[in-house]
N, C-alpha and C positions, 0 to 999 in steps of 0.2 A: 484195613481196620476201619470199623464204622465210626463216624463222627460222634463225639460225646453228646449226650442228650441234655436239654435244658432242665434246670431244676423246676419241678412242678410248682405252680403258684397256688397250691391248695394242699390241705392236710386231710381232705375228705377221703377216708379209707376205701369207701365203695367205689368212688370215681377212680382213684389211683389203681385199684386192683383191676378194674375194667379196662383202663387204658393199657396196663401191662399185658392183659390177656389179648387185646386186639393187636398190640405191637408184635407180640409173639406170633400171632396168626398171620398178619398181613405183611410183616417184615419190611417196614418202610426204611428208607435210607436215613431219615431224620424225623424228629418230632417238633412241631411248632404249636405252642399254646397261644391261642388268639386272645389278645388283651383289649381289642376294640379301639385302640388309639388311632389318630390320624396318621401318625408316622408309620404305623404298621400297614395301614391302608395303602399309602404311597408305595411301600416296599412290595406289597402283593401286586399292585397294579404294574409296577415295573417288571416283576417276575412274569406276570401274565403276558405282557407285551413281548418280552424276550423269548417266550416260548410260543408265540404266535396264537395264543388263546384269546387275547384281548387286543383290539385295535382302537387307539385313541382317536376321537372325532375332532372336528374343527374346533379349536379352543375358543374362538370368538363366537361362532354360531351356536355351539353346543358345549359350553364349558363344563369340564369334569365328566363328560359323557364317554362311553365306550361301546364298541360293537363286538358282538360275539356270534360265532356261527357254530351250530351243533352238528353232530353226526347226522347224516341223512335218515338213518333209521331211528333217530332219537329226537323227535320233534313235538311230542305231546305225552300226556298221561297214557299209560298202557293198562287200561282197566282189566284186560284179560290176563295180565301178569301180576295183578295186585291181589293179595290174599289176606284174609283174616285167619290167624292161626290160634284157634281156641282148642282146648282139649276135647270138647264135645262139638261135633259138626253142627248140631242144631243150635248152638249158641251163636254161630256165625249167620245162620239163617239162609233162606232160599235166594236172596238177592245179592249175596256176596260169594266170591270164590273162597273156598276153604282149603287149608292145608294143615295136616297134623303138625303140631309144633316140633316134634322130634324130627320129622322128615324135613321141615323147613329149615331148622338149624343145621341139619346135616348137609342139605343141598347148598345152603349159603356158605358154609364153611369150606366146602370143596372149591367154590369159586373164589373165596377170599384168601385161600392159602397162598401167600407170597404175592398177593395182588398189588401191593404197594411197593414192591421192589423197584428202585429207581425213582421213587416219588417221595414227597414229603407227606407225613400224616399230620393233618391239622386238627386241633382239638378246639371246638367252638362252643363255649358255654353260652346259652341263650335263654332269654325269658320271653315267653309268649304272654303279652300283656305288660303293662308298666311294671318295672322292677319293684317288688315289694307289695304290689296290689293284692288284696285278698282274692281277686279273680285269677291271678296269674299262675302259670306253671313253668317250672324250669326244665330245660332239656340240655343235653350235651350232644352235639353232633361231631362225630369223628369222620373225616372225609379226606380224600386225596385230590380234591378239585379246588383250584383257585377260584374258578367261576362260582362254585357253590359258596365258598367263604365270602366272596365279595357281594353276592346276592343276599346271603344271610345277614350281612351287615346292614342291608337296607330293610329287609323284611322282618327283622326281630331286633330286640335289644341284646347286645352281646358283650362278652368280655369280662374284665376284672370285677366290675360291679355285680355281675351275676354270680361269680364264684364267691365273692364276699358274702352275698346273701345266702348262698347254698351252705356255707359254713363247713364244719368238720364232719357232720353226720346227716346233712339234708338229703332228701330223696330227689331223684331226677329221672327223666325219661331217657333211656339209652337209645341214641340215634346213630346207627352205623351205616356209612355210605362209602362205596367205592365205585369208581367208573368201570373198573374191570374191563378196560379197553373199549367200553361202549359196545360190547358184543351182545346183540339181542338174544343170543342163545344162553347168555349168562344173566339175563334181565329178570329180576324178581323184586317186587316191593312187598315186603312181608311185615305184618303187624301182629305183635304178640301182646294183646291187651292185658292178659293175666300176668304178664311179666313186666309190663310198662316198658316195652322195647319195640324198636323198629329196625329192620335191616333192609337196605336197598343196594342192589348190585346191577351193574351192566347199563346204567343210564347216568347222564349228567345233566338232565334237563328238568326244569320246572318242578312240578309237584312230585315227580319221581325222586328228586335229589335234594330239594329244599325241604328237609324233613320236619321243620317246624310248621309248615303250612298245612296242606290237606292231611298229612299223615298224623301229626301230633294234634293240631288245632281241631280237627274234626274226627278222624277215625279213632285215635286213642282218646282224644278229648271227650267224645261222646260217651265212651265207656266210663271214663272218670265221672262225667256228669251224672250218669245214672246211679253210680255208687254214692255220689256225694250230694244228690238232690239239686242239681242245676241243669242248664241246657247249653250244649255246644252246637251252634247252628250255622248253616251256610247262608248267612243273612247280612245285608248291608244295614248300617245304622245312620239315620238321617235326622238332623235337627231342623225344625221349621220355626223361625222367629217372627213374631208380629207383636207390635205394641210393647216391646220390651220383654215379652214372655216367649220362651223357647220350649216347644214340645217335641218329643222324640218318637220316632217309629222305627221298627225293623221290618225288613222285607226279604222274602226268599223267592227267587225265580230260577227256573232251569236256565241252561245256557241259551244265548241268543234271544233273551227277553228284556234286555236293556237295564241290567242291574247296576253297572258302573255309571251309566248315563243318569239314572235316577239319583244315585248317591251324590252326584255333582251337579244336580239340576240348577238351571238358571230360571228365575221367575219369568213368565211370559209378559209381553208388553201390556196385555189387557188387565193384569193383576198388579202391575207395578205401583199403581196409586195406593194400594193397601200397605205398601212398605214392607213386604216380606223379605226376609233374609234366609238363605239356606245354608246350613252348616253340615259339612261332611265329617262324620265320626269314623266311618269305615265303609268299605265298598264290597266286602266279601264274606267276612266271618264275624259272628257275634257270640260272646259268652254271656249268659244271662243268669243272674242270681236274684233271690228274693231279698229285698232290702229291709232294714229295720222298720221302715214306714209301711211295710206290707205291699209295696209295689215291686214290679219286676224291673231290675236295673241291668244295663248292658255295658260291656266294654269291648272294644276292638282289640283282639290279642295281637294283631299285626302292627308293624311299624312302617310298612310301605305298601305300594300297589304293584301287583304283578298282572298287568293288563294286556288284553289282546290288542295288537296294533291295527290291523286292517279294519277299516270302518270308523276309526277314531279320527275326527277332524273338528274344525271349529263350528260346524253345524250340529253334529251329534253330541260333542262333549268338549266345549271350549276350555273348560277348567282342566281337563286332562291334558290338553295340548299345552297349556301354560305350565302345568306341573312337570312335564318331561323335558323342559328346555335346558336343564342342567342336572349334573350328578346322577345321570340315568344310565342304566345298562340296557342296550337294545339287542335283542336276540332274534336272528333269522329274518330280519327285515332286509330290504335292499340297501346295500352299501354304495353310496355315490362315489365316483372317482374324486369328487371334491371334499370327501370325508364328511358328508352329511348322510342322513338316512331318509328313506321314503318307503311308503307302502300303498297298496291299492286302496282306493276310496279314502285316501289320506289327505294331508294338508299341502296345498300348493302344487306347483308343477313339478314333475319328476326331474331328477338331474339329467344332464345331457348324456351321461353314460355311467355305468356302474357295474356291480357284480351282484348276482342273485343270491338268495339265501343259501343255495347249494353250490355256489362257486362258479356259476356260468357268466360269461360276459353278457352285458345287457344294455340295450338302448330302447327308448320309446318306440313301440311298433314291432319289436322283435317277436317272432313266433316260435313255438316249440315244434317238436318233430311231427305233431299232429295238425299243425297249421293254426293252433289256437294261440291267443296272446300269451307270451312267456311271462309268468308271474315273477315279479321282483322279490316279493315277500311271501313267506309261507303263510297260509291262511291262519295258522295258530302262532304266528310270530308275536313276540312279547316286548314289553318295556317294564323294567323294574325301577321304580322311582320312590324316593322318600315321601311319606305321607305328609310330613310337615311342610312340603313345598306347595301343596294344593292351595289355591287362592281361597277356597271355601272351607279349609280345615277348621274344625270346631275348636274353640278355646278349651273345651272340655274333653278333647279326644284322648288325652293322657291322664285324665282324672282317675286316680286309683279306685274311686268308688263307682265309676261308671256314670251313666245317665239314666234317668227314669223313663220307662217306655209306656206310651199311651196306647199304641196300637201295634199289632202284628199283622203283616200283610203277606198273603201268598198270591202267586199268580203263575199263569202259563201262557203259551201262545196258542190261542184258539181262534180259528176263522169263523167258527159257528158256536152255538150252544151258550158259552159263558158271556154274560153281560160285561159292560165296562167295569163295574164295581158292584159288590154286594157285601153286606154285613151279616155275619153269622149270628145265630140265635143265642148261643151261649158257648162256654169253653169247650164242652164235649163236641158240639157241632162244629166249632172252629177246628178242632183236631181232626175231625172227619174230613172236612174240606181240605185241610193241609195234606192229609194222607192220600187224597185222591187227585191231587194236582196233576195235570197232564198238559202236554203240548202236541200239536199236530205236525207231522213232517211236512216240509215244504219241498218244492221241486229241486232245491239246492242240496237236499239231504238224501242219503241212501235210503231206499225203502219206498213203500207205496205212499204217494201223495195223500195227505189226509189221515194217514195211520196215526193212531193215538199212542203216545208213549207216556207211561206213568212215571212220575218223578216226585214221590212224596216229600214235601217240605224242601224240595230241591236237594235232597240228601241221599238219593239212591246210590251214587258212587262213593259216598263219604261216610255212611253210618258204619261204625265199627263193631256192630253186633246185630243180632236178629231184629229186623224192623218191626216184628210183632211186639217185641219187648220195648222197642223204641216208642211205638205208639202208646203202649201202656204207661211208659214213663211220662209222656206228655199228658196223658189223662190224669195221672197221679199228681203231676205238678200243679194242675188246676186247683186241687184242694190245698196245696201248700202256699198259694199266693192269695192273701186276704183281699187284695185289690188288683185282680188280674186285668191286663190290657184287653181291649176288645180285639176280635180277630176278623179280618176282611179278606176278600179275594178280588183281584183286579185282572183285567185282560185288555191290554192296549191294542190287540191285533185283530179285532173283529172286522170282517170285510163285507162289502155290499155284493149285489148279484153279479157285478162286473169284475169282482176280484180286487177292488180298490179298498184301502184301509179307510174305515169310517172315522177314526180318531187320529189327530195329527201327532200325538205323543210328545216325547222330549219335554221341553219346559212346560207344555200345556198340561202335563200330568199333575202339576201343582193344583189344578182345579179339582181333581179327584182327591188329592191329599187334604185339601181344604174341607171337603165334605166329610171325609173320614174323621178328621179331628173334631168337626162339629158334632158328629154322631157320638164321639167319645165324651162330649160334654152335655149330652142329652138333647142336642138340637139337630138341625138338618132334616129336611123333608125326606120322607121315605115311604115306600109302599111295601107291605108284607107280601111275599111270594113264597112258593113252596121251597125255594132254595135259600131264602134269607131276605133281608131288607134291602131293597133296591131304590136308588134315588128316584124321586118323581122327575118328570122331564124338565121342570124348572128349578130343580134343587141345586144344580151346579151353576156357579157363576160363569157365564159365557161371554162376559164383557170383552169386546175386541176379537172374539173368535167367530170366524165365518164357517159355519157347517152347512152342507147341502140340506135342502128341505127334507124333513123326515129322518135325518141321520141320528138325532138324539134318541128318537123313539126306537130305532133299530139297535142302537148301542145298548139300550137299557132293556130290550125285550127279553122276556123269559118264556120260552115255548116249552110247556110241560111235556109235549110229545117228544121233543129232542132230548130232554133230560131223562125221560123214561128209558130211552135207548142208551143213554150214558150210564144208567144204572147197571147194565150188563157188564160194562167194563169195570165198574167198581167191584162187582161181585167176583169176576174172574181174577182180579188182582188180589182181593182179600183171601180167596180160596187157596192161594199159594202158601199161606202161612198155617193152614190147618187149624187144629184146636188151640194152638198157641196164641191166636189172635183174640184180643179181649172181646167179651160179649158186648161190652159197651159200644164197640165199633159196629157190630152187627145191629145193635139196637138203633144206632143212628141211621144205618142203611135202611132198616125197615121203616123208620119214621119218615125218611125222605120218600121212600116208595109209596107210603100211604098218602102223604101230602100231594104227590104228583097224581095219584089215582083220583083223588078228590078234585084236583084242578082240571084234569082231563074230562072227568064226568060233567063238571060244571060248564 
């Protein structure tokens, strides 16, 4: 006889009917409604420990921290198994995988039949954004994973307070997840924007399973944003305080471009005399709406950081290191025998011995079967930490009205072509620049070195509909913002002839942000070029910064010949969208082409 089920803590008929439907389909042994309490957290941790899913770390060195190891086949987002399920294929667009909703529901139901037998079905009400904020959206995730519940506790606001706000008839995003034994043949991450629903099966890792993150906050969120005239973006939010005034910027970068490091930036020694303070509002996602004052306002919909561990250390991001010292879940890093954690290019000396992310015995100097150093941590290993623990967390980070945005910054990893920073001419030009963002492959990545990968607005894997319509939405938003922020492009990765970086990056990037903010106020020296306004060589404050002779000139150089070749890539990318792409984008393309022709002729 099945155990009696708890009385549901809600009278919301839509939610109750959906829970009953999923219970019938998945056949769990029991149901647990998540209330978000500390007592509940301790119970779940104990259950996770008992089942070998969570390992408590040294309580003195890492209080409240846990280690988790995922299935070897389940270590990252699986973009090839991620689908946008719209009734019309063209509404998903050429940059998304598409599946007919009827087929998607049928396939997932086959996997989900009885998938929770022997397991508990957890019901997690959550809010993306501060509870009750006009920016926020409510979701309910049904899952059979303790790991998911404990991570969702960190990454979103969860529990009873969310159900109270939902009330008896409130709408919510249906987020259904089951590990389905982590069988990759059962793995599907399905988005149904027209139904406000997400179904994820066969994975228990990261963005595949924490459905409030990329799935709701970006893919479904971007669909909502277009319907409701706002923006859901893959952007950090950063506050820069000086002389008692704080101004805020958002920034969108593809992976491996220093996004989290910028969000937690520490002012360089050369600028400390100016008294700058940096405030972290968010490191990954921004929801932006037009405020009553005509400016664009942003909120971070997340409550935590889900950061990549390898490469995080006191040189690259000291504030991240301080953030993860307590109440953090570490996934797929090296587990030391002394119950500490470590990762490559991380903090301090490795432990004397330990276990790798995939369960192999490990000591410093161990090699794999190919004679290469045996990695302790997976390259995509993660930490999940509460945002409130960040030393630079902004006092405004949970303000339900958000923060006003002075500048939007796009960027990519370019060894050539793109200068350190430039300002776009106007909103439409800024959208064009964001739409053509690209990074060049390095020797560490698969593919041809130098090959250019387009990642418009850093949203290529996360836009929940046709990107031609997404660009059109951005263009239309410009007319809806009476006082729009200025739009800029940055590139921290330009190299010299010997392959060395010209710009030191990290905290020194504040020098570029300083120029950006001065341009927003009508100041800042700049020269007009075919691609936009570029700082003059003396425009950036380089106090205390030692650059090689001629480096600043190379950092700011705009070679019209190089950009003329770049146009071929812009055209090829835009042609993917056919007649659906706005003519305003082609107008920007032709205008850039003409400016470059004039510059080359001159």
